[in-house]
BAMI-485741 format. One record per residue (C-alpha): x, y, z. Coordinates in steps of 0.2 Angstrom, whole numbers, plus 2048, in hexadecimal, padded with zeros to 3 digits. Each point is the difference from the previous one (the first is absolute). Example, Ala and Ser with C-alpha at 12.3 -4.5 7.8 and 13.67 -1.06 7.14 Angstrom:
<rs>
83E7EA827/8068117FD/
</rs>
This chain:
<rs>
68231FB26/8088117FC/812802804/7FE813802/801800813/8127FD805/80A7FF810/810805809/80E7F77F8/812802806/80680E7F5/8127FA800/7FB7F37F3/80080F7F4/7EF7FC7F8/7F580E7FB/7F17FE80C/7F280C7FB/7F07FF80B/7EF8057FA/7F380780B/7F57F2807/7ED8007FE/7F7807810/7F97F380B/7EE800808/7FE80D80E/7FB7F580F/805800813/80B7F2806/7F37FC80D/7EF8027F8/7F280880A/7F37FD7F2/7EF800808/7F77F27F6/8057EF7FA/7F78057F0/80D80D7FB/8077FF7EE/8137FE7FE/80B8107FF/8028047ED/80E80B7F9/7FE8037ED/8128007FE/8027EE806/7F27FA7F5/80780A7F1/8117F8803/7F97EF802/7F68017F0/8108067F7/80A7F1807/7F27F47FB/7FF8067EE/8137FF7FE/8047F0809/7EF7F6800/7FF7FF813/80280B80F/8037FC813/7F880B80D/8007FF813/7EF801809/7FF805812/7F27F780B/7F97FF811/804812806/7F17FF80B/8037EF808/8127FC801/807802812/80E80C802/8127FA801/808801811/8117FB807/7FE7F180B/8097F0806/7FE7ED7FF/7EE7FA801/7F8811800/8098057F0/7FC7EF7F8/7ED802804/8008127F8/8097FA7F0/7F37F17FF/7F180C802/80780C7F3/8047F27F4/7EE7F9801/7F88117FE/80B8047F1/7FD7F07F7/7EE801802/8008127F9/80B7FB7F2/7F57F17FC/7F080B7FF/80880B7F4/8087F27F6/7EF7F77FE/7F88107F9/80E8037F3/7F88007EE/8067F57F2/8118077F9/806803812/8087F480C/809800811/8127FB7FE/807804811/7FC804812/809803810/8007FA812/80081180A/7FD80D7F2/7EE8037FC/8048007ED/7FE7F47F1/8088007EF/7F38007F1/8057FC7EE/7F48087F3/8007FA7EE/7F08087FA/7FB8137FE/7EE7FD806/8067F780F/80C80E804/7F280D7FE/7F57F780D/80D7FF80D/7FE812805/7EE7FB808/8057F0807/7F87FE812/80D7FC80D/80E8087F7/80680F80A/80E8067F4/80A7FB7F1/8138027FC/80A7FC7F1/80D7F2802/80E80A7FB/8127FA7FB/80F807809/8137FF7FC/80E7FE80D/805811802/84B7F883A/80F80A7FE/7FD812806/7ED7FF804/8017F8811/80B80D809/7F680E7F9/7F07FA809/80A7FC810/7FC7ED7FE/8117FA807/7FD80A810/7EF7F9803/8067EE7FD/80E80380C/7F380480D/7F77EF7FD/7F28067F4/8017F57F1/7EE7FB7FC/8027F080A/7EF7F7803/7F88097F1/7FD7FC7ED/7FE80A7F1/7F77FB7F0/8088057EF/7F38017F2/80B8017F0/8077F57F2/8057F280C/80E7FC80C/8107F67FB/8037F9812/8107F87FA/80A810801/80C80180F/7F7810807/7F27F5805/80A7F480B/8077F27F3/7EE7F97FE/7FF7EF7F8/7ED801801/7F380B808/804800813/80F7F47FD/80C800809/7FA809810/80B80F7FB/7F58037F0/7F7810803/7F37FC7F2/7F27F880A/7F38007F2/8018027ED/7EF8017F7/7FB8007ED/7F080B801/7FF8037ED/8007F27F3/8127F8802/80D8067F4/80C7F1804/80D80B808/804805812/8038127F9/8018037EE/807812801/809801811/7F580F805/7F77F780E/8107F8806/809811801/7F1808809/7FF7F280D/812801803/7FF812804/7F27FC80D/80C7F3807/80E80D801/7F780D80A/7F87F280B/80D7F2801/7F67F580B/7EE8027F9/7F97F17F6/7FD8037EE/7F17FA7F6/8018007ED/7F08027F6/8017FF7ED/7F180B7F9/8078027EF/7FA7F67F1/80B7FA7F1/7FA80F7F6/80A80B80D/7F1808808/7F87FE811/7ED802800/7F580780D/7F87F0804/8117F7803/80680E80B/7F080080A/8017ED802/812802807/7FA80C80D/7F17F5804/80D7F2804/80A80C80B/7F080480A/7FC7ED802/8127FC806/80581080A/7FF7F7810/8097F07FB/81080A7FA/7FD81180A/8008097EF/802813805/8038077EE/7FE7FD7EE/80A8087F2/7F98047EF/80D8077F4/7F38017F2/7F280C7FA/7F78097F2/7F680F7FB/802812805/7F780880F/801812806/7F77FB810/7FD7F180B/7F57F27F8/7F57F980D/7F37F87F5/80A7F27FA/8027ED802/811804806/7FB80B80F/7F37F2805/80E7F3800/80D80B808/7F480780E/7FB7EE804/8137FB802/80380F80B/7F17FB80B/8087EF801/811807806/8098027EF/8078107F9/8028027ED/80F8097F9/7FD8057EE/80B8097F3/7FA8107F9/8077FD7EF/80E8057F4/7F980C7F4/807810807/7EF808803/80180E80D/7ED801804/7FA7EE7FF/8047EE804/7FB7EF7FA/7F37F3807/7FF7F780C/80C80C809/7F280D7FF/7F47F580B/7FE80A810/8057F180B/8107FD7F6/811806807/80680A7F0/8128007FD/80B80B7F5/8137FE7FC/81080A805/8127FC7FB/80A7F680D/81080A7FC/8098097F2/8017F77EF/80480F7F5/7F58037F1/7F37F27FD/7F47FE7F1/7F07F7803/7F37FA7F3/7F580F804/80C80D806/812805804/808806811/80F80A7FB/8077FE812/7FB7F580E/803800813/7F87F780F/7EE805804/7FE8087EF/7EF7FB7F9/8027F77F0/7FA8087F0/7F57F07FC/7F77FF811/7EE8047FF/7FB80D80D/7F0809807/7FC808810/7F87F1807/80E7F37FF/8067FA811/8137FB800/8108017F6/80D7F2800/8107FC7F6/7FC7FA7EF/80F8037F6/80B7F67FE/7FD7F180A/80A7EF7FF/7F77F1808/7FC7EE7FC/80D8007F2/7F880F7F6/804812800/7F080B7FC/7F9811803/7EE806801/7F280380D/7FF7ED7FF/81080080A/7FB80E80C/7F07F7805/8087F0808/80B80C80A/7F0806808/7F87EE801/8107FA80A/7FF80F80B/7EE7FC804/8067EF806/80D80880B/7F480C808/7F37F2802/80D7F680A/80380F80B/7EE804803/7F67EF7FD/7F0806809/7FE80F7F4/7F68017F0/8078017EE/7FB812800/80A803810/80F7F87F8/7FE80B7F1/7FE81080A/8107FC80A/80A7FF7EF/7F78107FA/80380A810/8127FB803/8068017ED/80C80D7F9/7F780E7F7/8058007ED/7F980E7F4/7FD7FA7EF/80A80D7F5/7F37FE7F2/7F0805809/805806811/7F77F2809/8087FA810/7FE7EE806/80A7F680D/80D7F47FB/8007F180B/80C7FF80F/7FF7EF808/80A80380F/7F6810804/7F07F77FE/8047F480E/80A80D80B/7F580080F/8017EC801/813801803/80680F809/803803812/80D7FA80E/7F37F880B/7F37F47F9/7F08077F8/7F07F77FE/7F08037F7/7F07F5804/7F27FB7F4/7F17F7807/7F77F57F3/8088077F1/7FC812804/7ED7FD801/7F680E809/7F47F3807/8017EE805/7F37F3805/8097F580C/80B80380F/80E7F67F9/80A80A7F3/80F7FE7F6/80E80B805/80D8067F3/810809806/80C80A7F5/81080080A/80E80C7FC/8107FA809/80B80D808/8127FC805/7FC7EE803/7F17F57F9/7F180180B/7FD7EF808/7F180280C/7EF808800/7F380580D/7ED8027FC/7F380780B/7EE8057FE/7FE813805/7F0807808/805812804/8118087FD/80F7F67F9/80B7F980E/8138057FF/8067EE803/7FA7EE7FD/8047F080A/7F97F27F5/80F7FE7F5/8017F17F4/80A7FB7F1/7FE80B7F1/7F37FA7F3/7FC80C7F2/7F07F67FD/7F67FA80F/7EF7FF807/7F980B80E/7F080180A/7F8811802/7F8805810/7EE7FB802/7F080A7FC/7FC8097F0/8078107FA/81080A7FE/8107F5804/812805801/80F7F5800/812806805/8107F77FB/812802805/8107F77F9/8117FF807/8117F97FB/80C7F580A/80880F808/7F0806807/7FD80F7F4/7ED802800/7F68087F3/7F380D803/7EE7F8801/7F77FE7EF/7ED800801/7F37F97F5/7ED804801/7F27F67FA/7ED7FF804/7FA7EF806/7EF7FC7F9/7FA7EF801/7ED8047FD/7F97FE7EF/7F580D7F9/7EE800804/7F57FC7F1/7F18097FA/7F17F87F8/8017F87EF/7F28007F3/7FE7F87EF/7F28027F4/7FC7FC7EE/80180F7F4/7F97F97F0/80D7F47FA/80D80780C/8037FE813/80281180A/80A7FD810/80380D80D/805800812/80280C80F/811807803/80A7F680C/80880980F/8117FE808/80580A80F/8137FE7FF/8077FC7EF/7F18057F4/7F87F67F2/80C7FE7F2/7F67F77F3/7F17F47FE/8007EF7F7/7EF7F87FA/7FF7EE7FD/7F27F57FA/7FA7EE7FE/7F17F87F7/7F27FB80C/7FA806810/8107FD80B/80C80F800/8127FD7FF/8077FC812/80C80F7FE/80680C7F3/80F7F57FC/7F47F37FA/7F58017F1/80280A7F0/805812800/7F380C7F9/808810806/80F807809/802812804/7FA80F80A/7EE8027FA/7F17FA80A/7F67FB7F1/8027F77EF/7F57F97F2/8047EF7FA/7FC7F87EF/7FE7EF7F9/7F57F880E/7F07F57FC/7F1807809/7F97EE801/80E7FB80C/804805812/810809805/808804810/80C80E804/80D80580E/809811801/80E80280C/80B80F805/813800801/80680D80D/812808800/8067F380B/7FB7F27F4/7F27FA80B/7F27F97F5/7EF801807/7F47F1801/7F58087F3/7EE8047FD/7F77F37F6/7F08017F5/7F77F37F5/7F68047F1/7F37F47FB/7FB7FC7EE/7F180A7FA/7F07FC80A/8097F880F/802805812/8107FF80A/804806811/80D7FF80E/801802813/80F80580B/8007FF813/80980E80A/80A8057F0/8077EF7FE/8067FE811/8057EE806/7FA802812/7F380980A/7FF804812/7EE803802/7F07F87F8/7FB8107F7/8098017EF/7FE80C7F1/7FB7F87EF/8058097F0/7F57FA7F2/8028037ED/7F37FA7F3/7FE80B7F1/7ED8007FC/7FA7F9810/7F180780A/7FE7F380E/80C7F580A/7FE7F180C/80D7FE80E/8037F080A/80C7F780B/7FB7F07F8/8007F97EE/7ED8047FE/7F580F7FD/7EE801804/7F480C7F7/7FD809810/812805801/80180A7F0/802813803/8058107F6/8117FF7F9/80D80B80A/8138027FB/8047FE813/7F87F980F/8037FA812/7FE7ED803/8027F580F/80A7F0800/7FA7F180A/805801813/80E7F37FF/8128017FE/8087FA7EF/7FE8027EE/7EF8067F9/7F98027EE/7F480D7FA/7F67FC7F1/7F780D7F5/7F47FF7F1/7FB80F7F5/7F18037F6/7FD80C7F1/7F080A7FC/7FB7F47F3/8017F180D/8117F97FA/8097F980F/8137FE802/8097F0805/805800813/80F80A804/80A7FD811/80E80780A/8087F9810/807807810/8057F9811/7F9807810/80D80180E/7FB809810/80C7F880B/810809805/8117F7802/8057F9811/80F7FA80A/8128067FF/80C80380E/80B810802/811805807/809810801/812806804/803812805/8118077FB/80281080A/80F8077F6/7F87FE7EF/7EF806807/7F77F27F7/7F57F1804/8037F07F6/7EE7F87FF/7FF7ED7FB/7F17F57FF/7FA7EF7FA/7F47FD7F2/7ED803803/7F47F37F9/7F18047F4/7F57F27F9/7F780B7F4/80980C7F4/8117FE808/80C80D809/80580E7F4/80A80C80B/804804812/7FE811808/80D80580E/7FE80F80C/800807811/7F07FC809/7F780D80A/7EE7F8804/7FD7F6810/7FB7EE800/7F27FC7F3/8018117F9/8127FD7FA/8018017ED/80E8047F3/7FF8127FB/7FC8057EE/8128067FE/8087F0805/80F7FA7F6/7FA7F37F4/80C7F17FA/7FD7F17F4/7F97F0807/8107F77FE/80980D80C/8017FC813/80A80E807/8018137FF/80A80E808/7F780F807/806811808/7FB800813/7FD81080A/7F77FC810/800807812/8027F280D/7FC7EE7FF/7EF7F97FA/8018067EE/7F97F27F5/8047FA7EE/7F37F57F6/7FE7F77F0/7F07FD7F6/7FD7F47F2/7F68067F0/7F87F27F5/7FE8027ED/7ED804803/80580F80B/7FC7F9811/80C80680E/8037F680F/802806812/812804804/80C7F5809/80780C80D/81180080A/80580D80C/8118087FF/80A7FF810/
</rs>
């Protein structure tokens, strides 16, 4: 493997570090939108030219191949079981895609490494013919070189206002930062007098991983220990995770770095990892480098809740930076001096004079870098070093502090806070101005004010939710005294000036939104023990518990491939976000879209699938995710082997109950010209009729569960097996229930309570409460009655009436939709 691509080493080691320009990598989007699974891999001539040179020189070359662009579900932030299920589904889909590519590799090429959450694999090639054939390998979406990389608190903390932020209680508590470097010697006192990882309890190093082949040392250069100690200095309460990505030859390879990021993604929730630090890199880039394995990995980490702070490099370039800092999703960090050191000579340049906030002569710069931070000279972890390697962990630590202050925000939000609040510094070499981090300023709106202040986030800041119960996160800023109580209230119209339902302050709690779909607003107040009360803070969210409505799904043989298409799903509130298509062998479709094998995941409404045998039958189900994460039931279709006839029947759109005998049958049987319908398991020749995709059918005239059987016949006389669907006929409304009211004249409200109604069929689903106007047998609950859940037996209604005789009533609605007559009580 060539050593021409080198990375950001700490320049204070006085080595000469020249960095050659890295070969360009394949031009490809991070989230592929390629139309067909039959596309050829993205090919860049410079990648293959460099690979041929390495193979000729060293006898082997390692490449990373990207797979599954069209099938791997997108990474999302999540918690607990939902996160585990998403990771499992991604893992299964990635492994299947990697296995398909690995099985197709020619002699002279073999898979040597794969990953858990990254759709990548490492391929080692030892033969020139094999290398030439990889450019047309089916299932390979892009190829990247497995490049080698080198490792690129005295006055620095006051410069970035870290002591002030710590004095206000923001120290990175409850977060973790992963340091991808030469290792971490946890025995240094800066990490809490550790005798082992996590031991004793005061030890701040909670994990220490050997990602690259072990070199037998905790840290053979001290670089990673210095970098980790800088993170810990900026965020003194954050947990630290060491990740040794450097091999004994002194280099960190792309595959090892991606493997470390893959571990971070898998374990983000276990440690609450909010940032990772990469004081390493290589190559020279005058613009952002989106078509790289690094961008795929860093973007995946960001989607999982982890920001990536990456050093720009130490070559002294004024119009370009190194990789992986050039990745669009990376937080790109350059270096300034922490204070005046007089004249300093570095391996690539000399600063004849120095002062705080002077951009160092070695710091790579370009218009598209994000932040500056102190990088010279920094003492931490028992080492004194300088470089963008030392500037970057200042940013990683600052990200942990900001994440503690704003836990519900995203990694890009944390980065924006550092950028927007930073002190502008102009690089004297090129005139570019970039913000130098100011930790206190980044969290200023979380600490100022004499009276308490509060901000509220519902369900992690989601725009939509799919259940009434939501997680409430409060960011409370204490005033003169700490806030100790809170008051939450659902707001319909206008924000009240006061609140009465005060409880002990909980920054994380559970709250129930008001009933019914649509826009919801929750207000919160906090107060301290002296009664100082904050202004109300409001959060809005759309309650959408209704999954998208599916369209029809069709599948057909197209030569040796299967062409699958479906009608666009519809969703009135949160819109359709993406589709997921799963399949199974045989004629029974997967029960839902989290079952079966994933064939496609994305926004399109069609795909072409390869590798299926036309002598077998397959079944498919496509579901739609909406913005509230409701997953539709899905539309299903079966595809018979050539020459077979398959069909399906659906009663009333899949309803569980019917309230009248007449039901609608939806029929699907590609190739059918006739059908036979029956309420029994038998079909007579006289019952055959022309095929229709929809028809009205009458159930037997008796309450209970009924089966409808259907057979299909093709033009050549081929008949299908019987297919059936079931539905329960329930025409009987709920009965019973007693009612009482209490009229409160001062509050102008009526408290209505009742006992449970009985329903022997589909069961009571809800109650309707309203003022009743009809006399005697004409009395009924109006259509705009207040509706409450079946487990609720009281309601409060406004009451405007003139004189005695006004009546309140309650009706029961069963699951089938039958509505009872109201139980009525007069208001005295």
